[in-house]
N, C-alpha and C positions, 0 to 999 in steps of 0.2 A: 272724925274730930265732928261735928258742926261744920266749926265753920271752913274748916276744909271740903268738906260734900258741897258746899253752898262752894265757895273758888272755884274749886272743878266744875262743877256741877254752869256756872256763871261760864267757864271756858269751853263748857260744850256745849252748849247756847251761842257765843260768841263765833264757833265753827262754823255748826251748824247754818247759822242764817248768810255767814261770808261773806254780809260785811253791816258796821258795824260803828258807825261814829254820828254822838250827837252831833246836834248843834241846829241849830235856824236859822231860818230865814235871813238872806243878806241882803245888798247891794250887791249889785254887776260892776262891770269895770268902769259906768257910766257916772259913778255914780246912785243911780236910781234904783228905786224898789226890785227885784225879781218877776217876772212875769213866768209864772211855773200851768207849762201841757203836759198830759200822760204820754213818756212816752209808746212809741205805734210800731218800732223797727229796732230787734237788737244790736243793727246795724252805729242806734244811735249811742251806745252808750258802748262800742269800741274805746280802748284809751286806759290807760292808767289814772287811779282817783284814788284820792288820798283824802284823811283825818285824823279830826281825834278827838275826842270823847272827852269828861271828869261830870261825874256824879255824884254826890256827897250824902248819904245816913248818917243818925246820932241817934245812941239806944242807948241806956243809963247810964247818959259821963262818955264814951267811947265813943270817935267819929269813926268812922269810913267813910275812905278815897278812894273812890276807885276812872282809874288814868288810863284810857283806850289812845294807839296810837294805830291804826291798816292803812293799808295801801293793799289794791285790789289794784285788775288786770283781769279786764273785759274782752274777748275777743269771737267780735260777730262770726258762727257757720254761713248763713240765710239768713237776714229779714223776724225771725222766729226761735231759734237756734244760737245756743256760742257757747264757752266756755269761759271758767274764770277761774284765777289763783289769788292768791298773793302772800299777803303777811301781817302779821297783828303784834303789838307789845301789849301788855296790857298791868300795867300794878296798880297798886290795895295795899293805901300806907292806910295804917292805921294810927289817933293819937288819943290821950288820955285813958291812956290801953295798961293798966298792970304788970308788970312784971310776968307775974308767973303766967298767967293769961296769951303776952306773947312770945313769950316759951314753950309755952306748948305748942302754938298757931307753926311758930313758926319751925319746929320741931318737926311735927305732919307735912308742914312743904321742900324741907328742905331732902336733896338726893331723886326729887322729880323731876326727868328730862324737864330742861326748857324753863327752867323756875333758877333766882335767886334772892334769894335773900341780903338785906341789907339790913343789919341789926340796929344801922346808928339811925334812918330813918322810919324801924319802924315796919319798913317796906316788905312787898311778896314781888317779883314781877316773874310775868309767864310773853316766855318768848314763842312765838312761831310758825308756820307756815304752813299753807294751805297747797297742795296739791290741785293740779287741774281739774277739772267737775264740769258734766253735763250741762248745762242749766238752760230755762226757754222765757220765752218773756211771761209765758201766757202765767208758767209758775210762779216761774222764782220771780220776775220781776213782776206780779201785778197791783195797780197802782203807785208803781215807783214815776215823779215826772224830772222832765228836765229845767233847763231855764233856758232864756229866750236867744241868751250865746252857744246853747250850750254843751254849758264853762262846770257842769253845777247839778249831783241830783239828790233829788229828793223820795224819804221811803215816807213813806205812815207809820205812824206808828200805830202800835197794834198789841189792841191792851187783850187779848191771846195769851202771849206769853210777854205780854211785859215789853217788849225789847218798844224805845223812846219812836216820835219821830229821829228819823237820820238825814245827812246831808251830809253828800261824796262833793272834792272838788276835784275837777281833771287837772290830770299834772302838763 
């Protein structure tokens, strides 16, 4: 079914990029706007970063809300390379959906590893972890910026893969 392919395709995309938390520029701890600078060393990224996002799309009277919570741990090996691992929970909630379509969607999702179906809420949750993988500053963190306090990361939107700007908060 197309909905399952979209659902699993979005999960694969999220896993491929490792970091996917939608956000917008926020205030720093002193109440002022964040000042962003390019990340110049993997050591700036050391630590655990967390965030969440929510996107909504409507079509034909059906609204799909996708919500993600993600935790990523980055460990610098040196100034240009490191490792990244983490976990995520992605929830798709359908509203305005007819019973037959919902039954078809949940039938496709049930039994998949890491997938939980909430029939009452018309939602499907996918929980997953991704093990440590090698990353490089030049390839994987291209365009990533850090705020003046070192407490937030901002990854620019990517028109090629459709990912929006992303904000991560250090834990």
